[in-house]
MARTIRO-191201 format. One line per field, with one value per residue: residue number from 1; x, y, z of N, C-alpha, C, O, CB in turn. Coordinates in nm, 3 decimals, padded with zeros to 5 digits. Glycine has a CB too. Example, Ala and Ser with C-alpha at 12.3 -4.5 7.8 and 13.67 -1.06 7.14 Angstrom:
! residues 2
roke	c(1	2)
n.east	c(01.319	01.285)
n.north	c(-00.569	-00.225)
n.up	c(00.780	00.708)
ca.east	c(01.230	01.367)
ca.north	c(-00.450	-00.106)
ca.up	c(00.780	00.714)
c.east	c(01.320	01.290)
c.north	c(-00.330	00.003)
c.up	c(00.780	00.787)
o.east	c(01.424	01.341)
o.north	c(-00.332	00.114)
o.up	c(00.846	00.804)
cb.east	c(01.131	01.408)
cb.north	c(-00.447	-00.060)
cb.up	c(00.905	00.572)
//
This chain:
! residues 108
roke	c(1	2	3	4	5	6	7	8	9	10	11	12	13	14	15	16	17	18	19	20	21	22	23	24	25	26	27	28	29	30	31	32	33	34	35	36	37	38	39	40	41	42	43	44	45	46	47	48	49	50	51	52	53	54	55	56	57	58	59	60	61	62	63	64	65	66	67	68	69	70	71	72	73	74	75	76	77	78	79	80	81	82	83	84	85	86	87	88	89	90	91	92	93	94	95	96	97	98	99	100	101	102	103	104	105	106	107	108)
n.east	c(09.157	09.127	09.187	09.459	09.419	09.433	09.590	09.738	10.022	10.131	10.024	10.139	10.414	10.416	10.345	10.563	10.774	10.701	10.769	10.627	10.566	10.472	10.253	10.056	09.934	09.710	09.521	09.350	09.023	08.790	08.452	08.180	08.152	08.309	08.579	08.712	08.893	09.097	09.280	09.545	09.752	09.923	10.189	10.337	10.607	10.571	10.680	10.891	10.784	10.519	10.425	10.301	10.149	09.874	09.734	09.479	09.417	09.192	09.191	09.076	08.990	08.788	08.695	08.476	08.173	07.997	08.062	07.922	07.804	08.041	08.127	07.922	07.967	08.230	08.189	08.018	08.189	08.390	08.250	08.169	08.421	08.525	08.354	08.411	08.688	08.677	08.577	08.763	09.030	09.070	09.263	09.356	09.336	09.118	09.150	09.052	09.188	09.211	09.244	09.370	09.195	08.947	08.909	08.890	08.661	08.454	08.475	08.535)
n.north	c(11.381	11.031	10.782	10.547	10.208	09.908	09.711	09.849	09.918	09.662	09.578	09.771	09.708	09.446	09.497	09.655	09.471	09.300	09.438	09.666	10.019	10.256	10.502	10.676	10.766	10.844	10.753	11.003	11.063	11.252	11.296	11.430	11.726	11.643	11.479	11.150	10.882	10.642	10.376	10.311	10.385	10.235	10.134	09.919	09.850	09.677	09.606	09.783	09.816	09.764	09.945	10.058	09.892	09.985	10.011	10.036	10.018	09.926	09.893	09.683	09.597	09.454	09.452	09.517	09.467	09.320	09.116	09.102	09.353	09.502	09.399	09.488	09.767	09.779	09.678	09.875	10.102	10.003	09.963	10.228	10.354	10.203	10.270	10.544	10.540	10.405	10.600	10.813	10.716	10.483	10.292	10.201	09.938	09.820	09.689	09.496	09.469	09.232	09.055	08.716	08.544	08.679	08.667	08.389	08.326	08.496	08.543	08.315)
n.up	c(10.283	10.274	10.534	10.528	10.431	10.633	10.506	10.323	10.302	10.274	10.028	09.859	09.889	09.785	09.517	09.430	09.462	09.263	09.041	08.973	08.946	09.175	09.100	09.182	09.494	09.696	09.396	09.246	09.151	08.965	09.011	08.890	09.066	09.272	09.448	09.447	09.599	09.485	09.616	09.517	09.234	08.970	08.752	08.507	08.310	08.019	07.763	07.540	07.284	07.330	07.504	07.822	08.100	08.293	08.615	08.869	09.214	09.457	09.797	10.048	10.383	10.515	10.789	10.935	11.138	10.982	10.720	10.479	10.456	10.436	10.191	10.018	10.035	09.934	09.675	09.570	09.571	09.401	09.157	09.100	09.075	08.863	08.649	08.626	08.570	08.327	08.159	08.189	08.205	08.017	07.964	08.202	08.430	08.685	09.012	09.298	09.610	09.859	10.174	10.207	10.358	10.343	10.066	10.026	10.174	10.086	09.809	09.660)
ca.east	c(09.213	09.089	09.293	09.506	09.367	09.523	09.680	09.793	10.166	10.158	09.994	10.244	10.538	10.399	10.350	10.701	10.852	10.662	10.817	10.539	10.601	10.355	10.247	09.959	09.903	09.610	09.480	09.233	08.930	08.684	08.318	08.104	08.235	08.372	08.695	08.715	09.030	09.131	09.395	09.674	09.767	10.055	10.210	10.449	10.649	10.562	10.787	10.895	10.694	10.380	10.389	10.298	10.022	09.839	09.630	09.437	09.384	09.116	09.229	08.973	09.027	08.673	08.707	08.352	08.099	07.926	08.138	07.834	07.797	08.171	08.127	07.834	08.037	08.344	08.136	07.971	08.305	08.457	08.168	08.177	08.555	08.541	08.283	08.485	08.813	08.641	08.561	08.877	09.155	09.026	09.376	09.389	09.250	09.091	09.151	09.017	09.281	09.158	09.332	09.340	09.078	08.829	08.895	08.847	08.527	08.351	08.492	08.554)
ca.north	c(11.258	10.921	10.707	10.430	10.079	09.825	09.634	09.940	09.903	09.526	09.577	09.851	09.629	09.335	09.552	09.697	09.349	09.239	09.522	09.780	10.150	10.325	10.634	10.758	10.709	10.772	10.798	11.089	11.069	11.352	11.251	11.553	11.827	11.584	11.391	11.022	10.839	10.501	10.363	10.315	10.375	10.178	10.090	09.828	09.849	09.543	09.604	09.913	09.821	09.749	10.053	10.019	09.848	10.068	09.956	10.106	09.916	09.963	09.799	09.670	09.506	09.376	09.437	09.558	09.358	09.241	09.102	09.129	09.499	09.545	09.361	09.583	09.895	09.762	09.663	10.006	10.184	09.944	09.992	10.372	10.382	10.139	10.352	10.669	10.508	10.369	10.726	10.904	10.645	10.349	10.199	10.159	09.831	09.835	09.566	09.505	09.391	09.187	08.953	08.578	08.493	08.742	08.611	08.250	08.311	08.574	08.556	08.187)
ca.up	c(10.230	10.362	10.600	10.454	10.474	10.712	10.419	10.222	10.286	10.226	09.885	09.793	09.888	09.689	09.381	09.402	09.445	09.135	08.931	08.948	08.998	09.230	09.035	09.254	09.625	09.620	09.263	09.267	09.038	08.977	08.973	08.904	09.131	09.390	09.429	09.517	09.611	09.470	09.703	09.448	09.089	08.943	08.615	08.487	08.171	07.963	07.664	07.474	07.169	07.373	07.596	07.963	08.156	08.407	08.701	08.990	09.313	09.576	09.902	10.152	10.493	10.558	10.934	10.999	11.202	10.881	10.595	10.365	10.446	10.381	10.050	09.950	10.025	09.842	09.539	09.528	09.537	09.285	09.039	09.074	09.026	08.732	08.550	08.608	08.500	08.190	08.085	08.198	08.180	07.976	07.958	08.338	08.483	08.827	09.090	09.440	09.691	09.988	10.230	10.163	10.427	10.282	09.932	10.032	10.231	10.017	09.664	09.591)
c.east	c(09.180	09.211	09.333	09.450	09.475	09.629	09.750	09.942	10.205	10.134	10.100	10.373	10.529	10.407	10.492	10.789	10.823	10.700	10.730	10.599	10.473	10.357	10.153	09.928	09.840	09.593	09.350	09.151	08.826	08.554	08.227	08.196	08.310	08.491	08.674	08.858	09.041	09.264	09.530	09.657	09.908	10.067	10.334	10.483	10.649	10.676	10.780	10.794	10.546	10.336	10.389	10.157	09.995	09.725	09.594	09.389	09.309	09.142	09.121	09.013	08.913	08.681	08.580	08.278	08.025	08.007	08.052	07.818	07.927	08.178	08.039	07.902	08.154	08.296	08.085	08.084	08.371	08.381	08.178	08.315	08.576	08.474	08.359	08.615	08.786	08.629	08.689	09.011	09.124	09.139	09.412	09.288	09.238	09.086	09.107	09.113	09.215	09.254	09.283	09.214	08.949	08.805	08.836	08.706	08.419	08.359	08.511	08.422)
c.north	c(11.144	10.851	10.588	10.303	10.001	09.755	09.719	09.917	09.765	09.518	09.655	09.771	09.515	09.384	09.589	09.574	09.280	09.327	09.641	09.907	10.216	10.467	10.730	10.690	10.818	10.827	10.876	11.094	11.177	11.292	11.370	11.659	11.774	11.497	11.263	10.970	10.688	10.484	10.374	10.322	10.323	10.146	10.004	09.828	09.705	09.522	09.736	09.921	09.807	09.860	10.004	09.980	09.932	10.003	10.055	09.999	09.980	09.855	09.800	09.566	09.414	09.347	09.477	09.440	09.268	09.233	09.132	09.279	09.555	09.515	09.455	09.718	09.887	09.753	09.797	10.098	10.133	09.979	10.140	10.408	10.324	10.221	10.481	10.644	10.474	10.494	10.807	10.841	10.502	10.246	10.144	10.055	09.846	09.698	09.597	09.414	09.361	09.082	08.814	08.523	08.549	08.684	08.471	08.233	08.385	08.569	08.424	08.120)
c.up	c(10.327	10.423	10.515	10.517	10.549	10.625	10.313	10.197	10.233	10.075	09.809	09.781	09.788	09.545	09.341	09.379	09.313	09.016	08.895	09.007	09.049	09.174	09.107	09.387	09.713	09.478	09.282	09.138	09.066	08.926	08.998	08.963	09.252	09.351	09.508	09.508	09.597	09.542	09.632	09.298	09.066	08.795	08.607	08.339	08.122	07.863	07.590	07.361	07.206	07.465	07.739	08.004	08.280	08.484	08.811	09.087	09.429	09.680	10.011	10.255	10.535	10.708	11.008	11.060	11.102	10.753	10.472	10.347	10.389	10.232	09.968	09.930	09.926	09.698	09.486	09.488	09.410	09.156	09.001	09.016	08.886	08.622	08.521	08.534	08.354	08.102	08.079	08.166	08.138	07.969	08.097	08.388	08.634	08.894	09.232	09.515	09.826	10.044	10.190	10.228	10.368	10.143	09.938	10.088	10.152	09.864	09.590	09.567)
o.east	c(09.201	09.323	09.253	09.435	09.594	09.744	09.814	09.984	10.300	10.213	10.146	10.434	10.624	10.468	10.537	10.871	10.908	10.668	10.757	10.672	10.377	10.451	10.168	09.899	09.909	09.644	09.251	09.203	08.779	08.546	08.199	08.307	08.369	08.503	08.626	08.934	09.000	09.352	09.620	09.559	10.002	09.968	10.425	10.396	10.718	10.758	10.672	10.727	10.458	10.218	10.469	10.058	10.083	09.631	09.670	09.328	09.356	09.118	09.081	09.063	08.938	08.676	08.576	08.316	07.993	08.021	08.103	07.817	07.925	08.230	08.078	07.896	08.174	08.355	08.107	08.078	08.404	08.443	08.195	08.324	08.637	08.532	08.369	08.650	08.865	08.665	08.722	09.097	09.149	09.113	09.491	09.167	09.334	09.026	09.123	09.118	09.171	09.335	09.170	09.132	08.853	08.690	08.743	08.637	08.304	08.257	08.503	08.419)
o.north	c(11.158	10.860	10.534	10.293	10.026	09.742	09.665	09.898	09.753	09.458	09.610	09.768	09.490	09.319	09.558	09.573	09.210	09.294	09.709	09.902	10.230	10.543	10.852	10.571	10.878	10.935	10.821	11.126	11.190	11.243	11.405	11.678	11.852	11.450	11.266	11.010	10.614	10.569	10.441	10.271	10.362	10.133	10.015	09.808	09.619	09.431	09.796	10.023	09.835	09.868	09.917	10.030	09.950	09.948	10.147	09.900	10.075	09.737	09.906	09.459	09.305	09.231	09.472	09.326	09.154	09.334	09.181	09.328	09.644	09.596	09.497	09.776	09.978	09.814	09.829	10.164	10.212	10.019	10.173	10.483	10.388	10.241	10.524	10.721	10.510	10.492	10.865	10.905	10.408	10.126	10.050	10.081	09.881	09.604	09.709	09.294	09.451	09.027	08.797	08.461	08.476	08.655	08.438	08.136	08.341	08.589	08.421	08.011)
o.up	c(10.448	10.372	10.439	10.639	10.530	10.667	10.223	10.082	10.156	10.003	09.704	09.674	09.714	09.460	09.231	09.287	09.258	08.902	08.797	09.106	08.973	09.199	09.094	09.391	09.795	09.446	09.330	09.031	09.179	08.813	09.112	08.914	09.328	09.239	09.621	09.420	09.686	09.530	09.682	09.242	09.135	08.723	08.689	08.255	08.178	07.878	07.580	07.344	07.124	07.500	07.774	07.950	08.363	08.425	08.841	09.046	09.491	09.654	10.058	10.220	10.585	10.750	11.131	11.037	11.134	10.683	10.371	10.234	10.303	10.154	09.859	09.822	09.846	09.609	09.369	09.385	09.321	09.058	08.884	08.919	08.800	08.515	08.406	08.444	08.266	07.984	07.974	08.106	08.214	07.967	08.107	08.388	08.702	08.841	09.280	09.488	09.897	09.971	10.144	10.159	10.345	10.108	09.864	10.055	10.151	09.797	09.467	09.509)
cb.east	c(09.367	09.006	09.248	09.661	09.316	09.444	09.604	09.770	10.237	10.070	09.852	10.270	10.568	10.265	10.259	10.757	10.826	10.512	10.834	10.399	10.672	10.355	10.203	09.829	10.031	09.478	09.462	09.275	08.861	08.720	08.272	07.978	08.150	08.270	08.826	08.612	09.088	09.140	09.388	09.757	09.744	10.080	10.221	10.416	10.790	10.424	10.776	11.034	10.731	10.362	10.253	10.351	10.024	09.800	09.674	09.323	09.511	08.962	09.369	08.837	09.072	08.664	08.823	08.262	07.999	07.787	08.195	07.697	07.768	08.287	08.079	07.703	08.088	08.426	08.023	07.889	08.407	08.468	08.021	08.151	08.660	08.482	08.141	08.512	08.884	08.510	08.451	08.884	09.247	08.959	09.497	09.392	09.307	08.959	09.290	08.867	09.415	09.012	09.338	09.458	09.087	08.847	09.031	08.944	08.526	08.360	08.610	08.645)
cb.north	c(11.271	10.820	10.660	10.424	10.000	09.723	09.524	10.084	09.929	09.424	09.635	09.981	09.574	09.263	09.674	09.784	09.253	09.213	09.440	09.754	10.239	10.325	10.618	10.779	10.650	10.776	10.676	11.232	10.931	11.482	11.122	11.533	11.942	11.501	11.462	10.919	10.883	10.457	10.232	10.193	10.514	10.051	10.209	09.684	09.912	09.520	09.482	09.943	09.712	09.616	10.111	10.132	09.695	10.211	09.821	10.214	09.846	09.978	09.836	09.633	09.586	09.244	09.520	09.630	09.416	09.301	08.962	09.062	09.562	09.474	09.216	09.601	09.938	09.636	09.559	10.070	10.184	09.791	09.954	10.453	10.326	09.996	10.383	10.734	10.390	10.289	10.809	10.962	10.647	10.357	10.268	10.280	09.691	09.910	09.500	09.465	09.467	09.129	08.965	08.486	08.525	08.895	08.609	08.170	08.361	08.717	08.643	08.095)
cb.up	c(10.209	10.286	10.741	10.452	10.354	10.789	10.351	10.265	10.418	10.300	09.858	09.871	10.028	09.714	09.369	09.518	09.560	09.133	08.813	09.006	08.890	09.388	08.891	09.171	09.693	09.693	09.162	09.311	09.013	08.897	09.053	08.993	09.173	09.468	09.473	09.455	09.744	09.316	09.774	09.484	09.017	09.029	08.521	08.538	08.155	07.894	07.565	07.421	07.072	07.441	07.561	08.052	08.191	08.361	08.762	08.960	09.363	09.545	09.963	10.089	10.612	10.479	10.983	10.900	11.300	10.853	10.584	10.385	10.584	10.455	10.032	10.028	10.162	09.879	09.537	09.637	09.653	09.302	09.064	09.203	09.122	08.735	08.598	08.744	08.568	08.187	08.148	08.334	08.307	07.843	07.897	08.433	08.446	08.850	09.090	09.465	09.711	09.973	10.384	10.194	10.576	10.273	09.859	10.114	10.373	10.061	09.637	09.671)
//
């Protein structure tokens, strides 16, 4: 099992405060004969008649010497997880959690 990301607990706390229930920590996906680990699975009840919304979150710190290399690795994982979730759990939406500085410098 991989180590938890630096921001793992912060993301969990934010989700819980927003009304989400952590259902998987980590969410394990099977790709071929191997297992991969999405950092979190969560769901939030929207309304009884609409069912529940499910999400998966990959958390990245971007602490390596090259932010572009970190971005390439994060994008590769995100794409692989998204394709697998699309096949196995199409109702679950995938998100990438990054800190504000990373978002503002690499994603805006």
